[in-house]
SEVO-956913 format. One line per 3 residues: number of its first residue (from 1); their letters; for each residue x negated, y negated, z of N, C-alpha, C. Coordinates in nm, 3 decimals, decimal comma, m for minus. Layout:
% SEVO-956913
NUM	A	X:Y:Z:X:Y:Z:X:Y:Z ~ ...
END
This chain:
% SEVO-956913
1	MKE	m0,812:1,707:m1,508:m0,862:1,735:m1,637:m0,944:1,864:m1,638 ~ m1,032:1,882:m1,540:m1,104:2,002:m1,524:m1,030:2,126:m1,519 ~ m0,922:2,115:m1,444:m0,826:2,215:m1,443:m0,766:2,261:m1,573
4	AKD	m0,710:2,157:m1,632:m0,655:2,164:m1,761:m0,751:2,226:m1,870 ~ m0,872:2,189:m1,870:m0,970:2,228:m1,964:m0,993:2,391:m1,941 ~ m1,007:2,416:m1,808:m1,015:2,555:m1,776:m0,907:2,654:m1,826
7	LVP	m0,795:2,594:m1,837:m0,682:2,672:m1,882:m0,666:2,687:m2,034 ~ m0,727:2,583:m2,111:m0,716:2,585:m2,244:m0,806:2,685:m2,311 ~ m0,756:2,754:m2,399:m0,853:2,854:m2,475:m0,979:2,791:m2,535
10	YGA	m1,087:2,858:m2,543:m1,214:2,809:m2,583:m1,192:2,754:m2,739 ~ m1,237:2,639:m2,762:m1,223:2,571:m2,890:m1,111:2,501:m2,923 ~ m1,014:2,496:m2,828:m0,889:2,426:m2,843:m0,862:2,306:m2,764
13	WGQ	m0,970:2,262:m2,699:m0,965:2,138:m2,604:m0,934:2,019:m2,680 ~ m0,997:1,993:m2,792:m0,972:1,868:m2,873:m0,824:1,863:m2,908 ~ m0,772:1,977:m2,966:m0,646:1,974:m3,013:m0,535:1,951:m2,891
16	WLQ	m0,577:2,011:m2,773:m0,492:2,006:m2,656:m0,486:1,856:m2,611 ~ m0,617:1,792:m2,618:m0,610:1,632:m2,593:m0,524:1,555:m2,686 ~ m0,541:1,587:m2,812:m0,456:1,515:m2,903:m0,297:1,526:m2,883
19	ESV	m0,257:1,647:m2,848:m0,114:1,673:m2,828:m0,067:1,623:m2,688 ~ m0,164:1,616:m2,586:m0,122:1,606:m2,453:m0,145:1,468:m2,372 ~ m0,248:1,397:m2,441:m0,292:1,271:m2,361:m0,292:1,158:m2,473
22	RYS	m0,307:1,030:m2,428:m0,303:0,922:m2,519:m0,423:0,842:m2,515 ~ m0,551:0,914:m2,483:m0,667:0,844:m2,478:m0,777:0,925:m2,547 ~ m0,891:0,865:m2,567:m1,000:0,932:m2,658:m1,056:1,051:m2,586
25	KST	m1,128:1,137:m2,648:m1,192:1,253:m2,590:m1,292:1,209:m2,484 ~ m1,362:1,081:m2,504:m1,447:1,042:m2,399:m1,389:1,021:m2,262 ~ m1,276:0,964:m2,252:m1,192:0,945:m2,111:m1,207:1,065:m2,031
28	PAN	m1,139:1,200:m2,088:m1,146:1,300:m1,999:m1,286:1,339:m1,970 ~ m1,373:1,335:m2,066:m1,520:1,378:m2,039:m1,571:1,282:m1,922 ~ m1,544:1,155:m1,916:m1,587:1,076:m1,815:m1,511:1,115:m1,668
31	QMH	m1,390:1,139:m1,680:m1,319:1,181:m1,563:m1,371:1,304:m1,496 ~ m1,410:1,414:m1,589:m1,452:1,534:m1,543:m1,596:1,508:m1,480 ~ m1,681:1,426:m1,547:m1,813:1,400:m1,503:m1,796:1,336:m1,352
34	FYE	m1,710:1,244:m1,353:m1,681:1,175:m1,222:m1,646:1,258:m1,113 ~ m1,544:1,350:m1,135:m1,503:1,451:m1,040:m1,624:1,552:m1,003 ~ m1,715:1,579:m1,090:m1,824:1,665:m1,072:m1,916:1,596:m0,962
37	EYG	m1,936:1,465:m0,984:m2,023:1,398:m0,898:m1,966:1,367:m0,750 ~ m1,828:1,333:m0,756:m1,765:1,277:m0,621:m1,648:1,356:m0,580 ~ m1,598:1,465:m0,659:m1,481:1,539:m0,633:m1,462:1,590:m0,491
40	SSL	m1,560:1,651:m0,437:m1,551:1,700:m0,298:m1,527:1,595:m0,196 ~ m1,591:1,482:m0,206:m1,583:1,369:m0,110:m1,447:1,297:m0,122 ~ m1,411:1,290:m0,247:m1,285:1,224:m0,268:m1,168:1,313:m0,220
43	SAA	m1,172:1,444:m0,236:m1,082:1,527:m0,190:m1,056:1,538:m0,049 ~ m1,186:1,543:0,028:m1,187:1,545:0,169:m1,144:1,415:0,228 ~ m1,172:1,305:0,178:m1,122:1,175:0,222:m0,977:1,156:0,200
46	SAG	m0,928:1,203:0,092:m0,778:1,191:0,074:m0,703:1,287:0,157 ~ m0,765:1,394:0,219:m0,704:1,485:0,304:m0,713:1,430:0,450 ~ m0,775:1,308:0,462:m0,791:1,260:0,597:m0,919:1,297:0,686
49	ESL	m1,008:1,372:0,626:m1,117:1,409:0,701:m1,220:1,283:0,721 ~ m1,283:1,276:0,826:m1,376:1,184:0,851:m1,505:1,214:0,800 ~ m1,555:1,147:0,708:m1,691:1,171:0,635:m1,778:1,048:0,660
52	PDF	m1,880:1,066:0,741:m1,970:0,946:0,778:m2,038:0,895:0,661 ~ m2,072:0,967:0,565:m2,147:0,922:0,438:m2,062:0,907:0,315 ~ m1,923:0,911:0,338:m1,838:0,884:0,228:m1,850:0,736:0,183
55	QPV	m1,866:0,727:0,052:m1,881:0,596:m0,009:m1,738:0,571:m0,076 ~ m1,707:0,446:m0,070:m1,569:0,423:m0,111:m1,556:0,417:m0,271 ~ m1,583:0,532:m0,325:m1,572:0,543:m0,482:m1,421:0,532:m0,527
58	GNL	m1,331:0,569:m0,451:m1,195:0,563:m0,479:m1,133:0,410:m0,498 ~ m1,212:0,317:m0,448:m1,170:0,176:m0,469:m1,220:0,117:m0,592 ~ m1,304:0,176:m0,668:m1,353:0,127:m0,788:m1,262:0,138:m0,903
61	TYT	m1,269:0,044:m0,991:m1,183:0,049:m1,124:m1,238:0,177:m1,197 ~ m1,178:0,208:m1,303:m1,227:0,311:m1,400:m1,356:0,263:m1,466 ~ m1,359:0,137:m1,504:m1,490:0,090:m1,563:m1,610:0,088:m1,461
64	QAS	m1,571:0,058:m1,353:m1,680:0,049:m1,258:m1,722:0,199:m1,219 ~ m1,624:0,286:m1,209:m1,663:0,421:m1,181:m1,739:0,484:m1,286 ~ m1,721:0,451:m1,416:m1,788:0,496:m1,535:m1,936:0,438:m1,528
67	ILL	m1,944:0,316:m1,490:m2,074:0,268:m1,485:m2,164:0,316:m1,368 ~ m2,091:0,348:m1,257:m2,151:0,414:m1,139:m2,222:0,551:m1,181 ~ m2,167:0,620:m1,274:m2,236:0,750:m1,318:m2,380:0,731:m1,361
70	DVQ	m2,415:0,608:m1,417:m2,542:0,572:m1,477:m2,639:0,507:m1,369 ~ m2,568:0,474:m1,258:m2,657:0,414:m1,153:m2,728:0,525:m1,079 ~ m2,853:0,490:m1,048:m2,935:0,596:m0,970:m2,866:0,597:m0,837
73	EEE	m2,870:0,720:m0,770:m2,803:0,762:m0,656:m2,831:0,657:m0,541 ~ m2,957:0,632:m0,527:m3,001:0,536:m0,411:m2,961:0,405:m0,433 ~ m2,906:0,355:m0,540:m2,864:0,231:m0,573:m2,714:0,224:m0,583
76	REQ	m2,634:0,328:m0,567:m2,490:0,334:m0,577:m2,427:0,253:m0,475 ~ m2,463:0,263:m0,343:m2,410:0,199:m0,231:m2,407:0,044:m0,264 ~ m2,533:m0,008:m0,298:m2,540:m0,152:m0,334:m2,439:m0,191:m0,439
79	FMA	m2,433:m0,107:m0,555:m2,342:m0,131:m0,660:m2,198:m0,136:m0,618 ~ m2,153:m0,046:m0,526:m2,013:m0,055:m0,477:m1,993:m0,165:m0,395 ~ m2,087:m0,204:m0,307:m2,083:m0,321:m0,225:m2,055:m0,444:m0,322
82	NSS	m2,124:m0,459:m0,415:m2,125:m0,571:m0,505:m2,001:m0,578:m0,580 ~ m1,935:m0,451:m0,607:m1,814:m0,450:m0,693:m1,700:m0,469:m0,616 ~ m1,703:m0,470:m0,481:m1,586:m0,489:m0,404:m1,575:m0,633:m0,382
85	R	m1,658:m0,716:m0,417:m1,640:m0,854:m0,383:m1,549:m0,927:m0,482
END
């Protein structure tokens, strides 16, 4: 979504979303926010790099990932542990 938004002319994002995707404007906003928070860790982990501090955010559901954005950073590991049960 971030790459797509960067390619769309200024002011045309809403129209592009209506024509290109089947979800609300808040879903891409959440996806981009999530990528801003965890994108580098997710990209490195998917490339097979060993990250000792990588947290398994890729295993969360969309709803859990959205909630995680509002959880304080020091509480996120516990949240993810509870979510995987």
